[in-house]
C-alpha positions as CSV (number, residue, x, y, z in Angstrom):
1,M,-32.0,30.7,129.3
2,N,-32.4,30.9,125.6
3,Y,-32.9,27.1,125.5
4,I,-35.9,27.3,127.9
5,W,-37.5,30.1,125.9
6,H,-37.0,28.1,122.7
7,N,-38.6,25.0,124.2
8,R,-41.7,26.9,125.4
9,K,-42.1,28.4,122.0
10,M,-41.9,24.9,120.3
11,E,-44.4,23.3,122.6
12,P,-47.5,24.6,120.7
13,I,-45.9,23.5,117.5
14,K,-45.4,20.0,118.8
15,K,-48.9,19.9,120.1
16,L,-50.2,21.0,116.7
17,K,-48.2,18.3,114.9
18,T,-49.6,15.7,117.3
19,E,-53.1,16.9,116.7
20,I,-52.6,16.8,112.9
21,K,-51.3,13.2,113.1
22,E,-54.4,12.2,115.2
23,I,-56.7,13.9,112.7
24,K,-55.0,12.1,109.8
25,R,-55.3,8.7,111.6
26,E,-59.0,9.3,112.4
27,F,-59.6,10.4,108.7
28,R,-58.0,7.2,107.4
29,Q,-60.0,5.1,109.9
30,T,-63.2,6.7,108.9
31,V,-62.6,6.3,105.2
32,L,-61.7,2.7,105.7
33,T,-64.9,2.1,107.6
34,W,-66.9,3.7,104.8
35,I,-65.1,1.6,102.2
36,L,-65.7,-1.6,104.2
37,G,-69.4,-0.6,104.7
38,G,-69.7,-0.1,100.9
39,F,-68.4,-3.6,100.3
40,G,-70.8,-4.9,102.9
41,V,-73.7,-3.2,101.1
42,V,-72.6,-4.8,97.8
43,A,-72.4,-8.2,99.4
44,A,-75.9,-7.7,101.0
45,L,-77.3,-6.8,97.7
46,A,-75.8,-9.9,96.1
47,W,-77.3,-12.1,98.8
48,N,-80.6,-10.3,98.4
49,E,-80.8,-11.2,94.7
50,A,-79.7,-14.8,95.4
51,I,-82.4,-15.3,98.1
52,K,-85.1,-13.6,96.0
53,S,-84.2,-15.9,93.1
54,L,-84.4,-18.9,95.4
55,F,-87.9,-17.9,96.6
56,D,-89.0,-17.2,93.0
57,T,-87.9,-20.7,92.1
58,L,-89.5,-22.5,95.1
59,L,-92.8,-20.6,95.1
60,P,-95.2,-20.6,92.2
61,K,-95.8,-17.3,90.4
62,S,-99.4,-17.1,91.7
63,S,-98.1,-16.7,95.2
64,A,-95.5,-13.9,94.5
65,L,-97.0,-11.6,97.1
66,I,-96.9,-14.2,99.8
67,G,-93.4,-15.1,98.8
68,K,-92.3,-11.5,99.2
69,F,-93.7,-11.4,102.7
70,I,-92.1,-14.7,103.6
71,Y,-88.8,-13.4,102.2
72,A,-89.2,-10.2,104.3
73,I,-89.9,-12.1,107.5
74,V,-87.0,-14.5,107.0
75,V,-84.5,-11.7,106.2
76,T,-85.8,-9.7,109.3
77,I,-85.3,-12.7,111.6
78,I,-81.8,-13.2,110.2
79,A,-81.0,-9.5,110.6
80,V,-82.2,-9.5,114.2
81,L,-80.2,-12.6,115.1
82,I,-77.0,-11.2,113.6
83,S,-77.6,-7.9,115.3
84,Y,-78.0,-9.6,118.6
85,Q,-74.9,-11.6,118.2
86,L,-72.9,-8.6,117.1
87,K,-74.1,-6.7,120.2
88,K,-73.0,-9.5,122.5
89,F,-69.6,-9.6,120.7
90,S,-69.1,-5.9,121.0
91,E,-69.9,-6.0,124.8
92,K,-67.0,-8.4,125.5
């Protein structure tokens, strides 16, 4: 009888330990997602600078404003295409 009472008393502790493990796992996963997102931003900024330099080289200085709009349109099209492909991938 003492064994049954002891097990009932330990059940909330086991449940709490399981919940703590789950919280730790979710915390690690969230931090990892943030870190990877940060690296993604750094890579995007590097590509941004590279593409801007390419447009600066290809277009004359007098058409800088037009070049910025062309750059914005190209980047937007690429972003939409990548977003569409990622959405299709995530639905599989």
